[in-house]
N, C-alpha and C positions, 0 to 999 in steps of 0.2 A: 833715199834721195828723191826729191820731187823734181819732175821734169816738166817744164813749161815750154810751149812753142816759142820761137823767137819773138813773135808778135801774137800774144794770146788774143782771142776774139772776145768781144764783150760778153757773148753768151757763155763762154767757158769761164770767164772771171765771175760772172753773176752766179753761175752754178756752184763754183768752188766756195764763194762767199756764203751762199745760202746753206750749203752743207756744213761749213765751218760754224755758222751761226746756230743751225739746228742742233748739232752735236754739243755745242757749248751750253745751249739752253737745256737740253736733255740732262746733261751732267749737273747743272746748277739746280735744277728742279727735282732731281732724283730723291733727295731727302724728303720732299713733300709727297713723293709717290706719283708725280705728274710727268707726262711727256710734253714735248714742245707743242704737239697738236692739241693735247688736252688743255694746256695753258692758253692756247689761242682761243679755244671755246670759252674757258672760264673768264679770262681777262676781257674778252669782247662782251660777254654777258654782263660782267660787272659794270663796264662802261655804259652799256645800253640800259641797265637797271638804274644807274645814277641819272640817266637822261629820261627816266620814266617810261622806258620801252620794255615790252615783253615780246620778243621776236618769236616767230615760228622757226622751226629747224631750217626751212628753206631760206628765210630772211637772214638767219645767222650764216648759213652756208654762203650766200651771196656776199655778205659783208666780209667774211674772212677769206674767201676765194678757195673754198674747199668744195668737193662734190657733196651734194645733199646726203647721199648714202653713207659717206664717210662721217659726216657730222652726226648722222643718226646713230652710227656705231659708237662714236665718241660720247654722245649724250647718254646712251644706254649704260656705258661703263661708268660715267660720272654720276649717273643716277644711282647705280648699284653701290657706289662709294658714298652716297649720301650728300653729294655736292650740288646737285640740281634736281629739279622736278620736271617731268614731262607731262603735260596735261592736254586735253582736247582743246583746240583753239575755239574761242567763243563764236567767231564769225565764219569758220570753215571747219566742219566736222572731219574733213580729210586731213587737216593739218594738225601738227603737234606744236604746242607753245612751250617755251623753255623759261625757267626761272631758277635763280640760284637759291639754295637753302641758306640759312644763317651760317652754317658751317662752310658752305661753298663761298660765301662772301668773305669770311675770315681767311680761308685758304687762298682765295683770289688776291686779296690784299697782300698777303705775305709773298705770294708768287710774283706779283707785280713789283714789289720792292726788290726782290732778288734779281729779276730781269732788268730792272732799272740800273742796279749796281753793275750788272754784267754789260749793259749797254755802255756805261761809262768806261769800263775796261776795254771793250772792243773798239770804241771810237777814240780812245786816247791818242793813237797815232795821227788822228785828224784834229786833235785839240780838244776832244771831249764832245759830249752829246749836244752842247749848246754852241759849239764853235761855228764860225761862218763856213768852214770847209764841210762840216757835217750837215749844216743846213743846205748848202749847195748840193751835196750828194743826195740828200733827201728829196730836193726839188727835182733833180735829174731822174732819180728812180721813179718818182711819181709820174713824170712825163712818160717813161717807158711802160708804166703800168696802166696809164689812162686808156680807156676804150677808144678804138679808132672806128669811125663810121658805125657806132653802135655795136661793135663786135670786139671782144678782147683779142689782143695779139698774144697768142701762147706759143712758146717755142718748145 
């Protein structure tokens, strides 16, 4: 039995939704050998690659909202699996630049398709991923994630 307070707080509901989403993505991507965090790195790199960008680990960490040390650990594991390369950044010898391998691009494309299908399932109660209710939710979540006075609000 799940117990909810009479009036759950927004923070509680966001936490529960985030955990539900993470578990669902982990399960959906398990056949590819990926976790949700690894997917976040691969899919973000895939999108950046398509835009002609080769981010540093720090830039990728900032983009996905993860700590740089965690992105470093994820990148090392993905490199060991042959999905990405880590090379010295041409403009900053202290930085590491990331790029997907050909295999990484294929796995990223497959994973993105799986997660897209999952998004449709999880947003079905709102009318699907393109419904006005889902677009409104997305706008509201973006407001909550927007930096305030140059500093992120983290709970």
